C-alpha angles and dihedrals in degrees: 000000000000090000092053092048091050092052090047091054091049092052091051096047093088131225122345121238091257092052091049092050091048091051091049091050092052091048091049093052091047092047091049092051091048091049092050091049091049092047091050090049091050092049091050090048091050092050091048092049093046091049090050091049092049091049090049092047092050091048092051091045093050090049090052090049090052091050093049093051093040090057097056114137130181121260122241113273093252094044095085094158092068099044109128114261131167137194131171091271104030145027129181142173140107126318133180091209107056120179099230100056140035091218113113104228139125103273129181113228144158133211115205137185108207111197117200098175093260098060147330125264120205110217129185118203131184121161107311092346118104119173127180101215105178143343119223119201088221112091090199099062110143147170126240133184130225119224128200089261089065092248121134112225130195094224141033133242088040122223091245128034110256112249104243098192148353096289097085091221099129089110089073095057138067117238110272119259093246139027119240090249144355121227128202112198130183138158116247113220136245093006092056092221122141120249106212127181117181119188121185123219111233095197114093123187131180117254108261113233115238112249091224091060091061094058 
């Protein structure tokens, strides 16, 4: 009877120190694995969210770029400072859909690509407003301008009037005030893919006839 009582007391005494330490070690390993899995999942979630936000930001920015270009209007004949001009790194003129205000008004603006050798920064300016819109890793980002002959040109107005059809009569006309579209092109690193934004100009004017051709 004493032997049975002794064994009963041993069975009710609980875990030994070795068993407790072993259980704590197993729990620690399991907790560490769970923590690492959770941390990896959170990092993946953050990257996914950030990528989605960047995609959304770029989409909104591209839509704003399209609206700005789509709202181009010609300057008054005497307002030579706001006549539309374009180069590979800058274009400027008047738009009825500026980026910095919801007011519909004729607003002078410029859109510039500033290249510093390491990348290109897209900057919008209008009056005292100066907004840095986006930085491209490609230092050779540039604008180009589509003529009615479906040729992209590095500058606008072009040196020669684009031939709009098969009649070869472009020599009798001045170059139009605006191109059909403006393209922003950059190289995305490290993928090597082209980033291309194409915004169409909604304003259409008739080609003005050169005065010399009437003589």
